C-alpha positions as CSV (number, residue, x, y, z in Angstrom):
1,X,-9.5,51.6,-18.3
2,X,-12.7,52.3,-16.4
3,X,-12.5,56.0,-15.7
4,X,-15.3,57.2,-13.5
5,X,-13.6,60.3,-12.2
6,X,-16.1,62.7,-13.9
7,X,-18.6,61.7,-11.3
8,X,-16.4,63.3,-8.6
9,X,-16.8,66.8,-10.0
10,X,-20.5,66.5,-10.9
11,X,-23.0,68.9,-9.2
12,X,-23.9,65.9,-6.9
13,X,-20.5,64.2,-6.5
14,X,-20.4,60.5,-6.2
15,X,-17.4,58.3,-5.4
16,X,-16.0,54.8,-5.9
17,X,-12.7,55.1,-4.1
18,X,-9.7,53.0,-5.3
19,X,-9.3,49.4,-4.4
20,X,-10.9,49.8,-1.0
21,X,-14.5,50.3,-2.1
22,X,-14.8,46.9,-3.8
23,X,-13.5,43.5,-2.6
24,X,-13.2,41.3,-5.6
25,X,-13.5,37.6,-6.1
26,X,-11.4,37.6,-9.2
27,X,-11.9,33.9,-10.0
28,X,-15.7,34.1,-9.9
29,X,-16.0,37.8,-11.0
30,X,-18.0,38.9,-8.0
31,X,-17.6,42.4,-6.6
32,X,-18.6,42.9,-2.9
33,X,-19.5,46.5,-2.0
34,X,-20.3,48.0,1.3
35,X,-22.3,51.0,0.2
36,X,-21.4,54.3,1.8
37,X,-20.7,58.0,0.8
38,X,-17.3,56.7,-0.5
39,X,-18.7,53.7,-2.3
40,X,-21.7,54.8,-4.5
41,X,-24.2,52.1,-5.5
42,X,-24.7,53.5,-9.1
43,X,-21.0,53.8,-9.7
44,X,-20.4,50.3,-8.3
45,X,-23.1,48.9,-10.7
46,X,-21.5,50.8,-13.6
47,X,-18.0,49.5,-12.8
48,X,-19.3,45.9,-12.5
49,X,-21.1,46.1,-15.9
50,X,-18.0,47.6,-17.5
51,X,-15.7,44.9,-16.2
52,X,-18.1,41.9,-16.4
53,X,-18.5,41.4,-12.6
54,X,-21.6,40.6,-10.7
55,X,-22.1,43.2,-8.0
56,X,-23.2,42.1,-4.5
57,X,-24.0,45.4,-2.6
58,X,-24.8,45.7,1.1
59,X,-24.9,48.1,4.0
60,X,-22.4,47.6,6.8
61,X,-21.8,49.5,9.9
62,X,-18.9,49.6,12.4
63,X,-19.2,49.0,16.2
64,X,-20.4,52.7,16.6
65,X,-23.2,52.2,14.0
66,X,-21.4,54.4,11.4
67,X,-21.3,53.3,7.8
68,X,-18.2,51.2,6.9
69,X,-16.6,53.5,4.3
70,X,-14.6,50.9,2.5
71,X,-15.5,47.2,2.0
72,X,-11.9,46.1,2.5
73,X,-12.1,47.3,6.1
74,X,-14.5,44.4,7.0
75,X,-13.7,41.7,4.4
76,X,-11.2,39.9,2.3
77,X,-11.7,37.3,-0.5
78,X,-8.9,35.0,-1.4
79,X,-8.7,32.0,-3.7
80,X,-9.9,29.5,-1.0
81,X,-10.7,31.6,2.1
82,X,-12.8,34.7,2.8
83,X,-12.6,36.8,6.0
84,X,-15.8,38.7,6.7
85,X,-17.4,40.6,9.6
86,X,-20.9,39.3,8.9
87,X,-22.3,41.0,12.1
88,X,-21.5,44.4,10.5
89,X,-24.0,43.7,7.6
90,X,-27.2,45.4,8.8
91,X,-29.8,43.6,6.8
92,X,-30.2,39.9,7.5
93,X,-31.1,39.1,3.8
94,X,-28.0,41.0,2.6
95,X,-25.9,39.2,5.2
96,X,-27.2,35.8,4.1
97,X,-26.6,36.8,0.4
98,X,-22.9,37.7,1.1
99,X,-22.3,34.5,3.2
100,X,-24.1,32.4,0.7
101,X,-22.2,33.8,-2.3
102,X,-18.9,33.3,-0.5
103,X,-19.7,29.7,0.3
104,X,-21.3,28.9,-3.1
105,X,-18.0,30.1,-4.7
106,X,-16.1,27.5,-2.6
107,X,-14.6,29.8,0.0
108,X,-14.0,28.7,3.5
109,X,-15.5,31.6,5.5
110,X,-13.8,33.0,8.6
111,X,-16.2,35.3,10.4
112,X,-14.7,38.0,12.5
113,X,-16.1,40.4,15.1
114,X,-16.4,44.1,15.1
115,X,-13.6,44.2,17.7
116,X,-11.4,42.2,15.2
117,X,-12.3,44.7,12.5
118,X,-10.9,47.4,14.8
119,X,-7.7,45.4,14.9
120,X,-7.5,45.3,11.1
121,X,-8.5,41.6,10.7
122,X,-10.7,42.5,7.7
123,X,-7.9,44.5,6.1
124,X,-5.8,41.6,5.0
125,X,-4.8,40.5,1.4
126,X,-4.0,37.2,-0.3
127,X,-0.9,37.5,-2.4
128,X,1.1,35.0,-4.5
129,X,4.8,34.7,-3.9
130,X,7.5,34.0,-6.5
131,X,7.1,30.3,-5.9
132,X,3.4,30.4,-6.8
133,X,2.3,29.9,-3.2
134,X,-0.7,31.8,-1.8
135,X,0.1,33.8,1.3
136,X,-2.2,36.0,3.4
137,X,-0.6,39.3,4.3
138,X,-1.7,41.2,7.4
139,X,-0.4,43.4,10.2
140,X,1.0,42.0,13.4
141,X,-2.0,43.6,15.2
142,X,-4.4,41.7,13.0
143,X,-2.4,38.5,13.4
144,X,-2.6,38.7,17.2
145,X,-6.4,39.6,17.0
146,X,-7.3,36.4,15.1
147,X,-8.0,33.5,17.4
148,X,-5.7,30.5,17.2
149,X,-8.7,28.6,15.6
150,X,-9.2,31.3,13.0
151,X,-5.5,31.3,12.2
152,X,-5.5,27.5,11.8
153,X,-8.4,27.7,9.3
154,X,-6.7,30.5,7.3
155,X,-3.4,28.5,7.3
156,X,-5.3,25.5,5.9
157,X,-6.3,27.6,2.9
158,X,-3.0,29.4,2.1
159,X,0.6,28.3,2.2
160,X,1.3,30.6,5.2
161,X,0.5,33.9,6.8
162,X,2.9,36.8,6.7
163,X,2.6,39.7,9.1
164,X,4.5,42.9,9.8
165,X,4.4,45.4,12.7
166,X,2.9,48.5,11.1
167,X,1.3,50.0,14.2
168,X,2.3,53.6,13.4
169,X,0.6,53.4,10.0
170,X,-2.5,51.8,11.6
171,X,-2.6,54.4,14.4
172,X,-1.8,57.5,12.3
173,X,-3.1,56.5,8.8
174,X,-6.0,54.4,9.9
175,X,-5.3,51.6,7.5
176,X,-3.9,48.1,7.6
177,X,-1.7,46.0,5.3
178,X,-4.3,45.8,2.5
179,X,-4.6,49.6,2.4
180,X,-0.8,49.9,2.4
181,X,-0.4,47.5,-0.5
182,X,-3.6,48.8,-2.3
183,X,-3.4,45.8,-4.7
184,X,-0.7,47.6,-6.7
185,X,1.1,44.6,-7.9
């Protein structure tokens, strides 16, 4: 267990919040981190060292130029496909590093827009069903916000897409399907 909670109560508190701060490529042991007040760079580095991951940190902003607080708002990494809002990554070198890492690890990259991030297209999660098939779980709002071409690319990389109408959670809670599942499986 990597317990970093002592940093939350330090005189200068730092945070690495749950499964939203880091988006993991579990096959290639790469952790992607959008650095913010809720995703501390030092703690991200510490976590990566403790668990044997390579950290790929970057700064990302939303459409209003506010820091993206959790990486899973703007990206998802599955076994064969990655969804990412590259335009949200401020620095061109960091953007190239993220896209290059995803492609070098064999992912088909589906780039999404800031508008699609607002519709929870980045907050999707690849799961494996009881038959061993890879499925991409998302909200119905996200499903509708992906273009037909993007859905076709995603469907070529997973067995199928599953989506549910969770508009109340999205509106009131501010999170999509990945936040609701929180990788607790």
